[in-house]
VEXDOMAR-68113 format. One record per residue (C-alpha): x, y, z. Coordinates in Angstrom, 3 decimals. Example, Ala and Ser with C-alpha at 12.3 -4.5 7.8 and 13.67 -1.06 7.14 Angstrom:
((12.300 -4.500 7.800)),
((13.670 -1.060 7.140)),
! end
This chain:
((16.702 -8.736 7.814)),
((14.797 -9.765 4.675)),
((12.107 -11.531 6.712)),
((11.789 -8.539 9.049)),
((11.343 -6.253 6.029)),
((8.601 -8.485 4.617)),
((6.779 -8.535 7.964)),
((7.094 -4.737 8.221)),
((5.629 -4.300 4.727)),
((2.633 -6.422 5.774)),
((2.163 -4.645 9.120)),
((2.110 -1.138 7.617)),
((-1.360 -1.548 6.030)),
((-2.610 -4.210 8.468)),
((-2.198 -1.890 11.466)),
((-3.826 1.046 9.668)),
((-0.594 3.018 9.357)),
((-1.086 3.434 5.615)),
((-3.806 2.354 3.195)),
((-4.899 3.370 -0.305)),
((-8.568 4.077 -1.014)),
((-9.165 4.127 -4.773)),
((-12.903 4.753 -4.389)),
((-12.368 8.134 -2.712)),
((-8.970 8.893 -4.338)),
((-7.202 9.277 -1.014)),
((-4.745 7.757 1.449)),
((-5.517 6.740 4.988)),
((-2.657 7.443 7.398)),
((-3.284 6.459 11.014)),
((-6.993 6.774 10.356)),
((-6.603 10.280 8.885)),
((-7.848 10.662 5.312)),
((-5.468 12.461 2.949)),
((-6.922 13.460 -0.419)),
((-4.948 13.182 -3.651)),
((-6.282 16.566 -4.736)),
((-3.637 18.248 -2.551)),
((-0.991 19.660 -4.901)),
((1.719 19.822 -2.228)),
((1.073 16.214 -1.194)),
((1.258 14.795 -4.720)),
((4.316 16.908 -5.589)),
((6.108 15.853 -2.407)),
((5.338 12.162 -2.887)),
((6.488 12.357 -6.517)),
((9.834 13.831 -5.446)),
((10.291 11.170 -2.750)),
((9.432 8.262 -5.054)),
((11.698 9.583 -7.813)),
((14.723 10.627 -5.736)),
((14.866 8.173 -2.812)),
((16.076 5.304 -5.058)),
((18.677 7.599 -6.657)),
((20.129 8.363 -3.213)),
((20.456 4.647 -2.493)),
((22.034 4.044 -5.921)),
((24.768 6.553 -5.113)),
((25.374 5.478 -1.500)),
((24.495 1.882 -0.547)),
((24.172 0.565 -4.094)),
((22.337 -2.756 -4.235)),
((22.313 -3.256 -0.461)),
((18.499 -3.180 -0.586)),
((18.537 -6.141 -2.977)),
((20.766 -8.334 -0.841)),
((19.494 -7.430 2.621)),
((15.862 -6.337 2.405)),
((14.219 -7.186 -0.924)),
((11.335 -9.689 -0.501)),
((11.973 -11.027 -4.023)),
((15.476 -12.134 -3.030)),
((14.146 -13.586 0.208)),
((11.692 -15.766 -1.696)),
((14.307 -16.702 -4.293)),
((16.832 -17.792 -1.657)),
((14.186 -19.734 0.270)),
((12.954 -21.430 -2.919)),
((16.530 -22.346 -3.930)),
((17.327 -23.828 -0.508)),
((14.107 -25.851 -0.461)),
((14.685 -27.037 -4.034)),
((18.228 -28.187 -3.215)),
((16.993 -29.951 -0.097)),
((14.214 -31.871 -1.860)),
((15.597 -32.328 -5.394)),
((19.364 -32.352 -4.887)),
((22.223 -29.988 -4.097)),
((22.658 -29.070 -7.760)),
((18.975 -29.112 -8.678)),
((17.711 -26.323 -10.916)),
((14.164 -25.525 -12.013)),
((14.547 -21.829 -12.889)),
((13.635 -20.489 -16.318)),
((17.089 -18.947 -16.773)),
((18.998 -22.086 -15.736)),
((20.566 -24.804 -17.815)),
((17.297 -26.693 -17.954)),
((15.618 -29.031 -15.495)),
((18.273 -30.619 -13.275)),
((17.148 -33.084 -10.608)),
((19.090 -35.708 -8.672)),
((17.964 -39.204 -9.709)),
((17.726 -40.397 -6.119)),
((15.362 -37.544 -5.223)),
((13.259 -37.432 -8.378)),
((10.191 -38.758 -6.572)),
((6.542 -37.736 -6.582)),
((6.542 -37.071 -2.823)),
((9.435 -34.610 -3.087)),
((7.781 -32.770 -5.958)),
((4.463 -32.704 -4.078)),
((6.041 -31.269 -0.926)),
((7.907 -28.660 -2.982)),
((4.780 -27.623 -4.894)),
((2.613 -27.542 -1.752)),
((5.194 -25.374 0.033)),
((5.304 -22.911 -2.854)),
((1.487 -22.810 -3.044)),
((1.105 -22.219 0.719)),
((3.609 -19.352 0.576)),
((1.779 -17.868 -2.430)),
((-1.605 -17.998 -0.671)),
((-0.235 -16.108 2.339)),
((1.907 -13.604 0.425)),
((-0.949 -12.693 -1.928)),
((-2.789 -11.181 1.026)),
((-0.191 -8.424 1.443)),
((-1.078 -6.394 -1.706)),
((-4.780 -6.529 -0.802)),
((-4.082 -5.139 2.665)),
((-2.936 -1.904 1.013)),
((-6.418 -1.438 -0.523)),
((-8.751 -3.196 1.932)),
((-8.999 -3.433 5.703)),
((-8.026 -6.797 7.268)),
((-11.737 -7.564 7.784)),
((-12.568 -6.809 4.147)),
((-9.577 -8.839 2.972)),
((-10.762 -11.830 4.978)),
((-14.252 -11.471 3.475)),
((-12.707 -11.468 -0.004)),
((-10.568 -14.555 0.586)),
((-13.355 -16.561 2.242)),
((-16.084 -15.270 -0.127)),
((-18.130 -14.250 2.907)),
((-19.496 -11.386 0.810)),
((-20.763 -12.637 -2.571)),
((-20.606 -9.112 -3.974)),
((-16.791 -9.214 -3.748)),
((-16.334 -11.916 -6.361)),
((-14.184 -9.687 -8.605)),
((-11.570 -8.996 -5.877)),
((-11.554 -12.730 -5.111)),
((-10.704 -13.521 -8.734)),
((-7.946 -10.920 -8.574)),
((-6.662 -12.624 -5.422)),
((-6.554 -15.996 -7.214)),
((-4.640 -14.377 -10.083)),
((-2.197 -12.885 -7.568)),
((-1.680 -16.346 -6.019)),
((-0.946 -17.729 -9.488)),
((1.620 -15.004 -10.298)),
((3.473 -15.361 -6.991)),
((3.505 -19.145 -7.344)),
((5.099 -18.882 -10.817)),
((7.577 -16.337 -9.461)),
((8.665 -18.574 -6.573)),
((8.636 -21.817 -8.543)),
((10.422 -20.819 -11.740)),
((11.188 -17.087 -12.162)),
((13.206 -16.235 -9.025)),
((16.373 -14.242 -9.906)),
((15.280 -13.953 -13.534)),
((12.906 -11.197 -12.357)),
((15.787 -9.285 -10.761)),
((17.901 -9.477 -13.907)),
((15.326 -8.462 -16.493)),
((12.186 -6.999 -14.901)),
((13.149 -5.171 -11.689)),
((12.850 -1.373 -12.016)),
((15.192 -0.843 -9.064)),
((17.906 -2.846 -10.853)),
((17.359 -0.845 -14.043)),
((17.779 2.386 -12.096)),
((20.906 1.017 -10.449)),
((22.487 0.444 -13.848)),
((21.541 3.979 -14.933)),
((22.486 5.990 -11.827)),
((24.897 3.754 -9.899)),
((28.522 4.831 -9.376)),
((31.720 3.076 -8.369)),
((31.748 5.176 -5.222)),
((28.641 3.418 -3.917)),
((28.964 0.517 -1.472)),
((30.366 -2.501 -3.330)),
((32.390 -5.680 -2.898)),
((36.086 -4.932 -3.456)),
((38.878 -7.441 -4.135)),
((42.456 -7.028 -2.899)),
((44.383 -7.793 -6.085)),
((47.728 -7.338 -4.329)),
((47.127 -10.670 -2.556)),
((45.770 -12.553 -5.555)),
((48.386 -15.272 -5.001)),
((46.547 -16.239 -1.791)),
((43.517 -17.459 -3.722)),
((45.183 -19.453 -6.491)),
((42.880 -22.240 -7.705)),
((40.300 -21.227 -5.100)),
((36.769 -20.700 -6.341)),
((34.893 -20.852 -3.044)),
((33.548 -17.274 -3.205)),
((32.044 -17.904 -6.651)),
((30.560 -21.200 -5.448)),
((28.552 -19.527 -2.670)),
((27.576 -16.499 -4.791)),
((23.795 -16.287 -5.011)),
((23.858 -14.510 -8.374)),
((26.489 -16.878 -9.852)),
((29.091 -14.246 -10.728)),
((32.831 -14.070 -10.037)),
((33.302 -11.846 -6.924)),
((36.978 -11.297 -7.662)),
((36.166 -9.756 -11.031)),
((32.882 -7.914 -10.653)),
((32.114 -5.981 -13.839)),
((29.890 -2.856 -13.968)),
((27.130 -4.800 -15.730)),
((27.171 -7.668 -13.203)),
((24.229 -8.249 -10.875)),
((25.995 -8.239 -7.513)),
((23.425 -7.605 -4.748)),
((25.875 -6.773 -1.936)),
((24.695 -9.723 0.158)),
((28.240 -10.343 1.446)),
((28.088 -14.156 1.164)),
((31.359 -14.185 -0.792)),
((33.066 -12.021 1.864)),
((31.980 -14.412 4.625)),
((33.140 -17.412 2.607)),
((36.576 -15.923 1.973)),
((36.957 -14.941 5.631)),
((36.045 -18.446 6.786)),
((38.796 -19.956 4.658)),
((41.478 -17.476 5.748)),
((40.598 -17.730 9.427)),
((42.355 -21.100 9.406)),
((45.598 -19.265 8.602)),
((44.694 -16.374 10.936)),
((44.645 -13.913 8.031)),
((41.977 -11.615 6.647)),
((40.017 -12.434 3.528)),
((40.646 -10.778 0.186)),
((37.102 -9.438 -0.185)),
((35.517 -6.544 1.693)),
((32.814 -3.894 1.461)),
((34.087 -0.542 0.241)),
((32.413 2.836 -0.261)),
((35.011 4.551 -2.434)),
((36.408 3.431 -5.752)),
((40.077 2.524 -5.423)),
((42.242 5.487 -6.400)),
((39.173 7.560 -7.271)),
((40.274 11.166 -7.721)),
((38.462 11.865 -10.931)),
((36.635 15.195 -11.243)),
((33.600 13.321 -12.519)),
((33.085 11.687 -9.130)),
((33.525 15.075 -7.434)),
((30.749 16.500 -9.591)),
((28.539 13.521 -8.808)),
((29.130 14.001 -5.093)),
((28.203 17.650 -5.370)),
((25.100 16.676 -7.313)),
((24.135 14.476 -4.392)),
((23.596 17.583 -2.276)),
((21.056 18.939 -4.759)),
((19.306 15.560 -4.842)),
((19.215 15.426 -1.043)),
((17.843 18.991 -0.957)),
((15.065 18.089 -3.394)),
((14.307 14.936 -1.406)),
((13.996 16.919 1.819)),
((11.796 19.413 -0.021)),
((9.603 16.488 -1.059)),
((9.351 15.333 2.551)),
((8.436 18.859 3.666)),
((5.786 19.220 0.947)),
((4.308 15.852 1.855)),
((4.152 16.780 5.543)),
((2.571 20.138 4.679)),
((0.007 18.445 2.443)),
((-0.971 16.070 5.250)),
((-1.106 18.826 7.886)),
((-3.305 21.115 5.772)),
((-5.855 18.490 4.787)),
((-9.463 19.586 5.453)),
((-11.170 17.632 8.169)),
((-13.617 15.111 6.711)),
((-17.288 15.501 7.514)),
((-18.696 13.068 10.022)),
((-20.246 10.085 8.286)),
((-23.863 9.291 9.074)),
((-24.312 5.601 9.959)),
((-26.314 3.539 7.508)),
((-28.862 2.566 10.184)),
((-29.606 6.256 10.850)),
((-30.060 6.944 7.129)),
((-32.473 4.019 6.760)),
((-34.450 5.191 9.813)),
((-34.638 8.702 8.361)),
((-35.987 7.353 5.060)),
((-38.596 5.264 6.893)),
((-39.823 8.257 8.947)),
((-39.922 10.546 5.900)),
((-42.026 8.021 3.983)),
((-44.471 7.539 6.877)),
((-44.858 11.269 7.531)),
((-45.348 12.026 3.855)),
((-48.371 9.710 3.839)),
((-49.703 10.942 7.212)),
((-49.539 14.635 6.312)),
((-50.646 14.355 2.685)),
((-53.900 16.325 3.244)),
((-52.096 19.260 4.840)),
((-49.500 19.180 2.048)),
((-52.237 19.364 -0.583)),
((-53.751 22.404 1.140)),
((-50.292 24.038 1.264)),
((-49.811 23.451 -2.464)),
((-52.956 25.499 -3.105)),
((-51.079 28.546 -1.781)),
((-52.806 28.457 1.582)),
((-50.382 29.813 4.189)),
((-52.387 28.342 7.067)),
((-52.212 24.925 5.405)),
((-48.420 25.214 5.071)),
((-48.049 25.965 8.788)),
((-50.300 23.013 9.677)),
((-48.354 20.754 7.267)),
((-45.068 21.736 8.981)),
((-46.617 21.087 12.417)),
((-47.925 17.731 11.206)),
((-44.466 16.637 10.046)),
((-42.806 17.589 13.328)),
((-45.543 15.808 15.323)),
((-45.212 12.751 13.078)),
((-41.461 12.604 13.706)),
((-42.104 12.668 17.433)),
((-44.530 9.776 17.109)),
((-42.054 7.653 15.123)),
((-39.151 8.224 17.481)),
((-37.012 10.587 15.414)),
((-33.422 10.560 16.840)),
((-33.343 14.370 16.582)),
((-33.832 16.620 19.610)),
((-37.418 16.009 20.833)),
((-37.514 19.470 22.449)),
((-36.931 21.177 19.111)),
((-39.641 19.054 17.499)),
((-42.187 20.044 20.205)),
((-41.280 23.692 19.700)),
((-41.713 23.171 15.965)),
((-45.262 21.814 16.512)),
((-46.271 24.606 18.900)),
((-44.759 27.398 16.820)),
((-46.336 26.296 13.525)),
((-49.768 25.685 15.129)),
((-49.598 29.173 16.654)),
((-48.827 30.682 13.250)),
((-51.611 28.609 11.686)),
((-54.171 29.812 14.255)),
((-53.066 33.399 13.724)),
((-53.533 33.017 9.943)),
((-56.961 31.474 10.525)),
((-58.093 34.401 12.702)),
((-56.746 36.904 10.204)),
((-58.593 35.154 7.422)),
((-61.873 35.191 9.401)),
((-61.567 38.906 10.161)),
((-60.895 39.661 6.550)),
((-63.957 37.660 5.461)),
((-66.402 39.512 7.800)),
((-68.108 42.385 5.813)),
((-68.762 45.743 7.610)),
((-72.466 46.806 8.188)),
((-73.866 49.498 5.801)),
((-74.040 53.107 7.121)),
((-77.597 54.480 7.907)),
((-78.973 57.095 5.516)),
! end
């Protein structure tokens, strides 16, 4: 489930489903540009981002952490690889008891394989954040330095590789305990009615001197005595461990997932449940505002290809030089010269293969020459003086 979530997060921007464009201050959703200037869009997204985690806090608790969070996936993978290469009780985390390595496995080759594995994972995982801001082609150009102008993003990519490497190699669950915003929100808004691991105290005699559930616990807590401030991630490893032991006696384990707090009839929880309806209503309002903001986005103007723009500049420069004499006459307030200058420009565009409609350009030449001839005749008539009358 965790691996599938990580792949889904990478596929969302890679397939063009969603991408952020900081240069134009907009989102791209399925190729459709959505501007941040839309009030309904920004308001709706703000409500979703603020309230969606609160809904999970009050319903599934930390199920996201144990079953979908990429940070926990990397931490579990790093722990398993560390135990395999450096010993079953090996520890290299910053929040551990210090560096613990089995003497028989404290070899350069094992350390090299461990470091190379962490570095390879960091190089691949660092691509995912860039896919949210660049297309796959642009991301590849950044990583391979195919475009020398993208040196700054490449340096940012190297910094991202460094951070993820440190996270996998030494930080791991320390990030969840002290830096994760989702965990902070869970401690602020979580309730006992949310999904949690519950212990059947009435059968406590069945687990006398048994510590198997705590041994397999990823977060190193005591599943039979989970306190409100503990960091249980609802992974269910302790439940599976307890069930495996009791299957030998054909009995159920003492741990299970539960949605309600045992004996919870307090009015406080009733109020919280009622408050959930208002939160859900606001969340749905956020979804509706977001959908409305996307649906009412103005259609973007068609972009002119760069090759067309360069061709247009080339033609304009050539025609400006070719029709300079007519332009000078036009600047002297000569209407005939202006018509001939306009005809010259249209004829010049025809000669240089202007991609515009050639029929319109021919009409432009004919029409302006006709007006120029008419002005010329009018000027000649006006310049002819009438003969004097006889006495």
